[in-house]
ChimeraX commands (.cxc) that place a marker at each C-alpha (Angstrom):
marker #1 position -0.20,0.02,0.00 radius 0.5
marker #1 position 1.23,3.40,-0.84 radius 0.5
marker #1 position 0.17,6.87,0.49 radius 0.5
marker #1 position 1.36,10.04,-1.22 radius 0.5
marker #1 position 0.66,12.57,1.60 radius 0.5
marker #1 position 0.58,16.26,0.88 radius 0.5
marker #1 position 0.51,18.85,3.70 radius 0.5
marker #1 position -2.21,21.49,2.54 radius 0.5
marker #1 position -3.92,24.63,3.58 radius 0.5
marker #1 position -6.90,23.65,1.81 radius 0.5
marker #1 position -8.05,20.84,-0.81 radius 0.5
marker #1 position -11.18,19.66,-2.43 radius 0.5
marker #1 position -12.23,17.07,-4.74 radius 0.5
marker #1 position -14.98,17.65,-7.46 radius 0.5
marker #1 position -16.66,15.10,-9.59 radius 0.5
marker #1 position -18.47,16.54,-12.80 radius 0.5
marker #1 position -17.81,20.05,-11.89 radius 0.5
marker #1 position -19.45,19.47,-8.27 radius 0.5
marker #1 position -17.36,19.76,-5.14 radius 0.5
marker #1 position -18.04,16.56,-3.18 radius 0.5
marker #1 position -15.47,17.15,-0.37 radius 0.5
marker #1 position -13.20,19.66,0.96 radius 0.5
marker #1 position -11.00,20.43,3.91 radius 0.5
marker #1 position -9.05,23.28,5.53 radius 0.5
marker #1 position -5.57,22.76,7.13 radius 0.5
marker #1 position -4.49,19.26,6.93 radius 0.5
marker #1 position -3.43,16.23,4.77 radius 0.5
marker #1 position -4.59,15.44,1.15 radius 0.5
marker #1 position -3.66,11.65,0.71 radius 0.5
marker #1 position -3.45,10.05,-2.51 radius 0.5
marker #1 position -3.86,6.03,-1.82 radius 0.5
marker #1 position -2.59,3.16,-3.85 radius 0.5
marker #1 position -3.48,-0.27,-3.27 radius 0.5
marker #1 position -1.52,-3.17,-4.77 radius 0.5
marker #1 position -2.65,-6.86,-5.36 radius 0.5
marker #1 position -0.86,-8.30,-2.29 radius 0.5
marker #1 position -2.03,-5.76,0.28 radius 0.5
marker #1 position -3.24,-6.97,3.59 radius 0.5
marker #1 position -4.84,-5.69,6.64 radius 0.5
marker #1 position -1.04,-5.45,8.18 radius 0.5
marker #1 position -0.17,-3.06,5.33 radius 0.5
marker #1 position -3.42,-1.10,5.81 radius 0.5
marker #1 position -2.67,-0.59,9.52 radius 0.5
marker #1 position 0.89,0.47,8.74 radius 0.5
marker #1 position -0.11,3.09,6.46 radius 0.5
marker #1 position -2.93,4.48,8.75 radius 0.5
marker #1 position -0.42,4.57,11.72 radius 0.5
marker #1 position 2.10,6.47,9.49 radius 0.5
marker #1 position -0.53,8.88,8.29 radius 0.5
marker #1 position -1.58,9.62,11.65 radius 0.5
marker #1 position 1.72,9.81,13.42 radius 0.5
marker #1 position 4.12,11.31,11.04 radius 0.5
marker #1 position 5.43,14.58,12.49 radius 0.5
marker #1 position 4.75,16.71,9.26 radius 0.5
marker #1 position 3.48,19.99,10.94 radius 0.5
marker #1 position 5.24,22.63,13.22 radius 0.5
marker #1 position 4.36,22.44,16.92 radius 0.5
marker #1 position 2.47,24.69,18.95 radius 0.5
marker #1 position 5.92,26.20,20.16 radius 0.5
marker #1 position 7.00,26.80,16.71 radius 0.5
marker #1 position 9.31,24.00,16.43 radius 0.5
marker #1 position 9.59,22.60,12.81 radius 0.5
marker #1 position 8.60,18.85,12.13 radius 0.5
marker #1 position 7.08,18.19,15.65 radius 0.5
marker #1 position 3.38,17.74,15.22 radius 0.5
marker #1 position 1.09,15.03,13.40 radius 0.5
marker #1 position -2.21,15.55,11.92 radius 0.5
marker #1 position -3.47,14.20,15.13 radius 0.5
marker #1 position -1.70,16.55,17.35 radius 0.5
marker #1 position -2.97,19.38,15.40 radius 0.5
marker #1 position -6.74,17.87,15.11 radius 0.5
marker #1 position -6.46,18.82,11.48 radius 0.5
marker #1 position -8.60,17.36,8.42 radius 0.5
marker #1 position -7.55,14.60,6.23 radius 0.5
marker #1 position -8.82,14.14,2.53 radius 0.5
marker #1 position -8.23,10.64,0.85 radius 0.5
marker #1 position -8.31,10.06,-2.63 radius 0.5
marker #1 position -8.19,6.44,-4.12 radius 0.5
marker #1 position -5.61,6.35,-6.79 radius 0.5
marker #1 position -4.78,3.12,-8.58 radius 0.5
marker #1 position -2.10,4.83,-10.85 radius 0.5
marker #1 position 0.25,4.95,-8.07 radius 0.5
marker #1 position 1.07,1.30,-8.67 radius 0.5
marker #1 position 1.83,1.54,-12.72 radius 0.5
marker #1 position 4.52,0.45,-14.56 radius 0.5
marker #1 position 5.90,1.46,-17.81 radius 0.5
marker #1 position 6.09,-0.91,-20.86 radius 0.5
marker #1 position 7.71,1.41,-23.23 radius 0.5
marker #1 position 5.35,4.41,-22.91 radius 0.5
marker #1 position 2.44,2.60,-22.16 radius 0.5
marker #1 position 0.92,2.28,-18.76 radius 0.5
marker #1 position 0.48,-0.84,-17.22 radius 0.5
marker #1 position -1.44,-1.50,-14.00 radius 0.5
marker #1 position -1.35,-5.01,-13.39 radius 0.5
marker #1 position 0.37,-4.43,-9.83 radius 0.5
marker #1 position -2.76,-2.33,-8.68 radius 0.5
marker #1 position -5.66,-4.37,-6.84 radius 0.5
marker #1 position -8.45,-4.91,-9.36 radius 0.5
marker #1 position -11.25,-2.43,-8.80 radius 0.5
marker #1 position -13.74,-5.01,-7.65 radius 0.5
marker #1 position -11.64,-5.88,-4.54 radius 0.5
marker #1 position -9.86,-2.43,-4.06 radius 0.5
marker #1 position -13.02,-0.63,-3.58 radius 0.5
marker #1 position -13.86,-2.82,-0.48 radius 0.5
marker #1 position -10.17,-2.63,0.86 radius 0.5
marker #1 position -10.15,1.05,0.25 radius 0.5
marker #1 position -13.52,1.41,2.46 radius 0.5
marker #1 position -12.00,-0.77,5.03 radius 0.5
marker #1 position -8.86,1.70,5.01 radius 0.5
marker #1 position -11.21,4.44,5.73 radius 0.5
marker #1 position -12.93,2.70,8.46 radius 0.5
marker #1 position -9.65,1.91,10.01 radius 0.5
marker #1 position -8.50,5.76,9.70 radius 0.5
marker #1 position -11.83,6.59,11.36 radius 0.5
marker #1 position -11.58,4.04,14.01 radius 0.5
marker #1 position -8.20,5.58,14.89 radius 0.5
marker #1 position -8.96,9.33,14.65 radius 0.5
marker #1 position -12.06,11.41,14.33 radius 0.5
marker #1 position -14.22,10.37,11.77 radius 0.5
marker #1 position -15.68,13.83,11.20 radius 0.5
marker #1 position -12.24,15.11,10.19 radius 0.5
marker #1 position -11.94,12.51,7.39 radius 0.5
marker #1 position -13.21,13.04,4.14 radius 0.5
marker #1 position -12.79,11.27,0.68 radius 0.5
marker #1 position -13.52,11.42,-3.00 radius 0.5
marker #1 position -15.64,8.97,-4.85 radius 0.5
marker #1 position -14.06,5.68,-5.70 radius 0.5
marker #1 position -13.77,4.86,-9.26 radius 0.5
marker #1 position -14.93,8.33,-10.47 radius 0.5
marker #1 position -12.95,10.90,-12.88 radius 0.5
marker #1 position -12.20,13.32,-10.15 radius 0.5
marker #1 position -10.77,16.74,-10.04 radius 0.5
marker #1 position -8.48,17.50,-7.02 radius 0.5
marker #1 position -7.51,20.89,-6.02 radius 0.5
marker #1 position -4.94,21.49,-3.48 radius 0.5
marker #1 position -2.89,24.38,-2.00 radius 0.5
marker #1 position 0.08,22.60,-0.72 radius 0.5
marker #1 position 1.84,24.14,2.16 radius 0.5
marker #1 position 5.55,24.30,2.02 radius 0.5
marker #1 position 5.31,22.55,-0.35 radius 0.5
marker #1 position 5.64,19.29,1.54 radius 0.5
marker #1 position 4.98,16.05,-0.05 radius 0.5
marker #1 position 5.80,12.64,1.40 radius 0.5
marker #1 position 5.42,9.11,-0.06 radius 0.5
marker #1 position 5.17,6.29,2.31 radius 0.5
marker #1 position 4.86,2.60,1.23 radius 0.5
marker #1 position 3.97,-0.43,3.45 radius 0.5
marker #1 position 7.07,-2.53,3.86 radius 0.5
marker #1 position 7.80,-4.50,0.77 radius 0.5
marker #1 position 7.30,-8.25,1.25 radius 0.5
marker #1 position 5.74,-7.75,4.52 radius 0.5
marker #1 position 3.34,-10.79,3.64 radius 0.5
marker #1 position 6.30,-12.99,2.52 radius 0.5
marker #1 position 8.06,-12.20,5.80 radius 0.5
marker #1 position 5.20,-13.25,7.99 radius 0.5
marker #1 position 4.86,-16.46,5.85 radius 0.5
marker #1 position 8.58,-17.14,6.54 radius 0.5
marker #1 position 8.19,-16.64,10.17 radius 0.5
marker #1 position 5.08,-18.86,10.49 radius 0.5
marker #1 position 6.59,-21.56,8.34 radius 0.5
marker link #1:1,2 radius 0.2
marker link #1:2,3 radius 0.2
marker link #1:3,4 radius 0.2
marker link #1:4,5 radius 0.2
marker link #1:5,6 radius 0.2
marker link #1:6,7 radius 0.2
marker link #1:7,8 radius 0.2
marker link #1:8,9 radius 0.2
marker link #1:9,10 radius 0.2
marker link #1:10,11 radius 0.2
marker link #1:11,12 radius 0.2
marker link #1:12,13 radius 0.2
marker link #1:13,14 radius 0.2
marker link #1:14,15 radius 0.2
marker link #1:15,16 radius 0.2
marker link #1:16,17 radius 0.2
marker link #1:17,18 radius 0.2
marker link #1:18,19 radius 0.2
marker link #1:19,20 radius 0.2
marker link #1:20,21 radius 0.2
marker link #1:21,22 radius 0.2
marker link #1:22,23 radius 0.2
marker link #1:23,24 radius 0.2
marker link #1:24,25 radius 0.2
marker link #1:25,26 radius 0.2
marker link #1:26,27 radius 0.2
marker link #1:27,28 radius 0.2
marker link #1:28,29 radius 0.2
marker link #1:29,30 radius 0.2
marker link #1:30,31 radius 0.2
marker link #1:31,32 radius 0.2
marker link #1:32,33 radius 0.2
marker link #1:33,34 radius 0.2
marker link #1:34,35 radius 0.2
marker link #1:35,36 radius 0.2
marker link #1:36,37 radius 0.2
marker link #1:37,38 radius 0.2
marker link #1:38,39 radius 0.2
marker link #1:39,40 radius 0.2
marker link #1:40,41 radius 0.2
marker link #1:41,42 radius 0.2
marker link #1:42,43 radius 0.2
marker link #1:43,44 radius 0.2
marker link #1:44,45 radius 0.2
marker link #1:45,46 radius 0.2
marker link #1:46,47 radius 0.2
marker link #1:47,48 radius 0.2
marker link #1:48,49 radius 0.2
marker link #1:49,50 radius 0.2
marker link #1:50,51 radius 0.2
marker link #1:51,52 radius 0.2
marker link #1:52,53 radius 0.2
marker link #1:53,54 radius 0.2
marker link #1:54,55 radius 0.2
marker link #1:55,56 radius 0.2
marker link #1:56,57 radius 0.2
marker link #1:57,58 radius 0.2
marker link #1:58,59 radius 0.2
marker link #1:59,60 radius 0.2
marker link #1:60,61 radius 0.2
marker link #1:61,62 radius 0.2
marker link #1:62,63 radius 0.2
marker link #1:63,64 radius 0.2
marker link #1:64,65 radius 0.2
marker link #1:65,66 radius 0.2
marker link #1:66,67 radius 0.2
marker link #1:67,68 radius 0.2
marker link #1:68,69 radius 0.2
marker link #1:69,70 radius 0.2
marker link #1:70,71 radius 0.2
marker link #1:71,72 radius 0.2
marker link #1:72,73 radius 0.2
marker link #1:73,74 radius 0.2
marker link #1:74,75 radius 0.2
marker link #1:75,76 radius 0.2
marker link #1:76,77 radius 0.2
marker link #1:77,78 radius 0.2
marker link #1:78,79 radius 0.2
marker link #1:79,80 radius 0.2
marker link #1:80,81 radius 0.2
marker link #1:81,82 radius 0.2
marker link #1:82,83 radius 0.2
marker link #1:83,84 radius 0.2
marker link #1:84,85 radius 0.2
marker link #1:85,86 radius 0.2
marker link #1:86,87 radius 0.2
marker link #1:87,88 radius 0.2
marker link #1:88,89 radius 0.2
marker link #1:89,90 radius 0.2
marker link #1:90,91 radius 0.2
marker link #1:91,92 radius 0.2
marker link #1:92,93 radius 0.2
marker link #1:93,94 radius 0.2
marker link #1:94,95 radius 0.2
marker link #1:95,96 radius 0.2
marker link #1:96,97 radius 0.2
marker link #1:97,98 radius 0.2
marker link #1:98,99 radius 0.2
marker link #1:99,100 radius 0.2
marker link #1:100,101 radius 0.2
marker link #1:101,102 radius 0.2
marker link #1:102,103 radius 0.2
marker link #1:103,104 radius 0.2
marker link #1:104,105 radius 0.2
marker link #1:105,106 radius 0.2
marker link #1:106,107 radius 0.2
marker link #1:107,108 radius 0.2
marker link #1:108,109 radius 0.2
marker link #1:109,110 radius 0.2
marker link #1:110,111 radius 0.2
marker link #1:111,112 radius 0.2
marker link #1:112,113 radius 0.2
marker link #1:113,114 radius 0.2
marker link #1:114,115 radius 0.2
marker link #1:115,116 radius 0.2
marker link #1:116,117 radius 0.2
marker link #1:117,118 radius 0.2
marker link #1:118,119 radius 0.2
marker link #1:119,120 radius 0.2
marker link #1:120,121 radius 0.2
marker link #1:121,122 radius 0.2
marker link #1:122,123 radius 0.2
marker link #1:123,124 radius 0.2
marker link #1:124,125 radius 0.2
marker link #1:125,126 radius 0.2
marker link #1:126,127 radius 0.2
marker link #1:127,128 radius 0.2
marker link #1:128,129 radius 0.2
marker link #1:129,130 radius 0.2
marker link #1:130,131 radius 0.2
marker link #1:131,132 radius 0.2
marker link #1:132,133 radius 0.2
marker link #1:133,134 radius 0.2
marker link #1:134,135 radius 0.2
marker link #1:135,136 radius 0.2
marker link #1:136,137 radius 0.2
marker link #1:137,138 radius 0.2
marker link #1:138,139 radius 0.2
marker link #1:139,140 radius 0.2
marker link #1:140,141 radius 0.2
marker link #1:141,142 radius 0.2
marker link #1:142,143 radius 0.2
marker link #1:143,144 radius 0.2
marker link #1:144,145 radius 0.2
marker link #1:145,146 radius 0.2
marker link #1:146,147 radius 0.2
marker link #1:147,148 radius 0.2
marker link #1:148,149 radius 0.2
marker link #1:149,150 radius 0.2
marker link #1:150,151 radius 0.2
marker link #1:151,152 radius 0.2
marker link #1:152,153 radius 0.2
marker link #1:153,154 radius 0.2
marker link #1:154,155 radius 0.2
marker link #1:155,156 radius 0.2
marker link #1:156,157 radius 0.2
marker link #1:157,158 radius 0.2
marker link #1:158,159 radius 0.2
marker link #1:159,160 radius 0.2
view
């Protein structure tokens, strides 16, 4: 699982020209889900989203507060293109989880995020829709976090 996290002053997502979600200060997060992702991957990403020190603290100290510390909002956007590969100049998405599986996985991700934070501060786009995402990146600050590679294989080796 992969998250591209952007610290924002504000962000919104529109479908067919209509704003369906918007936030003020917080994080806009693009979420990619790969075929092999598990609940363990999801919990790792949720933990990193909520606890990474990406904001200035109340004392003005840089990189000392998380989104939870600041009680800021989060806007999540499902984005299968994060798991692309190039074959020449053609895009291939065979590493991304198929839509029929990834929609329920993404919804479980939103539930897990809500379970660990304030549900009223979590917004999202519309799964599978053509969306327009507007952000005002603060900093600019953009991070890419991916769940540990082969985490499923490591667990299988330990269990064996």
